[in-house]
MIROVO-705656 format. One record per residue (C-alpha): x, y, z; residue in one letter; residue number from 1. Coordinates in steps of 0.25 Angstrom, whole numbers, padded with zeros to 4 digits, always signed. Layout:
REM MIROVO-705656
<site><c1>X</c1><c2>Y</c2><c3>Z</c3><r>A</r><k>NUM</k></site>
...
This chain:
REM MIROVO-705656
<site><c1>+0000</c1><c2>+0000</c2><c3>+0000</c3><r>M</r><k>1</k></site>
<site><c1>+0005</c1><c2>+0014</c2><c3>-0003</c3><r>L</r><k>2</k></site>
<site><c1>+0004</c1><c2>+0027</c2><c3>+0005</c3><r>E</r><k>3</k></site>
<site><c1>+0004</c1><c2>+0041</c2><c3>+0000</c3><r>Y</r><k>4</k></site>
<site><c1>+0009</c1><c2>+0054</c2><c3>+0004</c3><r>K</r><k>5</k></site>
<site><c1>+0005</c1><c2>+0068</c2><c3>-0002</c3><r>F</r><k>6</k></site>
<site><c1>+0014</c1><c2>+0081</c2><c3>+0000</c3><r>I</r><k>7</k></site>
<site><c1>+0009</c1><c2>+0094</c2><c3>-0004</c3><r>T</r><k>8</k></site>
<site><c1>+0019</c1><c2>+0105</c2><c3>-0009</c3><r>I</r><k>9</k></site>
<site><c1>+0013</c1><c2>+0119</c2><c3>-0011</c3><r>N</r><k>10</k></site>
<site><c1>+0018</c1><c2>+0127</c2><c3>-0022</c3><r>L</r><k>11</k></site>
<site><c1>+0022</c1><c2>+0141</c2><c3>-0019</c3><r>D</r><k>12</k></site>
<site><c1>+0017</c1><c2>+0152</c2><c3>-0028</c3><r>R</r><k>13</k></site>
<site><c1>+0027</c1><c2>+0158</c2><c3>-0038</c3><r>G</r><k>14</k></site>
<site><c1>+0026</c1><c2>+0169</c2><c3>-0048</c3><r>F</r><k>15</k></site>
<site><c1>+0025</c1><c2>+0159</c2><c3>-0060</c3><r>L</r><k>16</k></site>
<site><c1>+0026</c1><c2>+0145</c2><c3>-0054</c3><r>R</r><k>17</k></site>
<site><c1>+0024</c1><c2>+0138</c2><c3>-0040</c3><r>R</r><k>18</k></site>
<site><c1>+0035</c1><c2>+0132</c2><c3>-0032</c3><r>K</r><k>19</k></site>
<site><c1>+0034</c1><c2>+0121</c2><c3>-0022</c3><r>P</r><k>20</k></site>
<site><c1>+0035</c1><c2>+0126</c2><c3>-0008</c3><r>S</r><k>21</k></site>
<site><c1>+0044</c1><c2>+0113</c2><c3>-0004</c3><r>E</r><k>22</k></site>
<site><c1>+0055</c1><c2>+0106</c2><c3>-0011</c3><r>D</r><k>23</k></site>
<site><c1>+0047</c1><c2>+0094</c2><c3>-0016</c3><r>Y</r><k>24</k></site>
<site><c1>+0059</c1><c2>+0087</c2><c3>-0021</c3><r>H</r><k>25</k></site>
<site><c1>+0064</c1><c2>+0086</c2><c3>-0006</c3><r>E</r><k>26</k></site>
<site><c1>+0050</c1><c2>+0081</c2><c3>-0002</c3><r>I</r><k>27</k></site>
<site><c1>+0050</c1><c2>+0070</c2><c3>-0012</c3><r>I</r><k>28</k></site>
<site><c1>+0064</c1><c2>+0066</c2><c3>-0007</c3><r>R</r><k>29</k></site>
<site><c1>+0060</c1><c2>+0066</c2><c3>+0008</c3><r>E</r><k>30</k></site>
<site><c1>+0047</c1><c2>+0058</c2><c3>+0005</c3><r>Q</r><k>31</k></site>
<site><c1>+0056</c1><c2>+0047</c2><c3>-0003</c3><r>A</r><k>32</k></site>
<site><c1>+0065</c1><c2>+0046</c2><c3>+0009</c3><r>R</r><k>33</k></site>
<site><c1>+0052</c1><c2>+0042</c2><c3>+0017</c3><r>Q</r><k>34</k></site>
<site><c1>+0048</c1><c2>+0032</c2><c3>+0007</c3><r>G</r><k>35</k></site>
<site><c1>+0038</c1><c2>+0040</c2><c3>-0001</c3><r>W</r><k>36</k></site>
<site><c1>+0038</c1><c2>+0039</c2><c3>-0017</c3><r>R</r><k>37</k></site>
<site><c1>+0034</c1><c2>+0051</c2><c3>-0024</c3><r>L</r><k>38</k></site>
<site><c1>+0021</c1><c2>+0048</c2><c3>-0033</c3><r>V</r><k>39</k></site>
<site><c1>+0017</c1><c2>+0061</c2><c3>-0039</c3><r>Q</r><k>40</k></site>
<site><c1>+0019</c1><c2>+0076</c2><c3>-0037</c3><r>I</r><k>41</k></site>
<site><c1>+0005</c1><c2>+0082</c2><c3>-0040</c3><r>F</r><k>42</k></site>
<site><c1>+0002</c1><c2>+0097</c2><c3>-0043</c3><r>A</r><k>43</k></site>
<site><c1>-0012</c1><c2>+0099</c2><c3>-0045</c3><r>P</r><k>44</k></site>
<site><c1>-0016</c1><c2>+0112</c2><c3>-0053</c3><r>A</r><k>45</k></site>
<site><c1>-0024</c1><c2>+0119</c2><c3>-0043</c3><r>V</r><k>46</k></site>
<site><c1>-0020</c1><c2>+0134</c2><c3>-0044</c3><r>Y</r><k>47</k></site>
<site><c1>-0022</c1><c2>+0144</c2><c3>-0055</c3><r>A</r><k>48</k></site>
<site><c1>-0018</c1><c2>+0140</c2><c3>-0069</c3><r>Y</r><k>49</k></site>
<site><c1>-0017</c1><c2>+0126</c2><c3>-0064</c3><r>G</r><k>50</k></site>
<site><c1>-0005</c1><c2>+0128</c2><c3>-0056</c3><r>K</r><k>51</k></site>
<site><c1>-0003</c1><c2>+0119</c2><c3>-0044</c3><r>A</r><k>52</k></site>
<site><c1>-0002</c1><c2>+0124</c2><c3>-0029</c3><r>M</r><k>53</k></site>
<site><c1>+0005</c1><c2>+0112</c2><c3>-0024</c3><r>F</r><k>54</k></site>
<site><c1>+0012</c1><c2>+0099</c2><c3>-0027</c3><r>Y</r><k>55</k></site>
<site><c1>+0007</c1><c2>+0086</c2><c3>-0020</c3><r>E</r><k>56</k></site>
<site><c1>+0018</c1><c2>+0075</c2><c3>-0019</c3><r>L</r><k>57</k></site>
<site><c1>+0012</c1><c2>+0061</c2><c3>-0018</c3><r>I</r><k>58</k></site>
<site><c1>+0021</c1><c2>+0050</c2><c3>-0012</c3><r>F</r><k>59</k></site>
<site><c1>+0018</c1><c2>+0035</c2><c3>-0010</c3><r>E</r><k>60</k></site>
<site><c1>+0025</c1><c2>+0024</c2><c3>-0002</c3><r>R</r><k>61</k></site>
<site><c1>+0022</c1><c2>+0010</c2><c3>+0002</c3><r>T</r><k>62</k></site>
<site><c1>+0014</c1><c2>+0010</c2><c3>+0015</c3><r>K</r><k>63</k></site>
<site><c1>+0021</c1><c2>+0002</c2><c3>+0026</c3><r>E</r><k>64</k></site>
């Protein structure tokens, strides 16, 4: 059986684009050290002009 973990990273507003509020590369490395496998980075278009306001990192691992 698998278990899942969801981590939301907000995107800070910039003049022309949005920038992650946290270093998602480091979050992925840390989760991997804890046995989690990255499944997907999801960025729903929920802001003006279809821009995302956050990323959602989805991880899975075998449940012990």
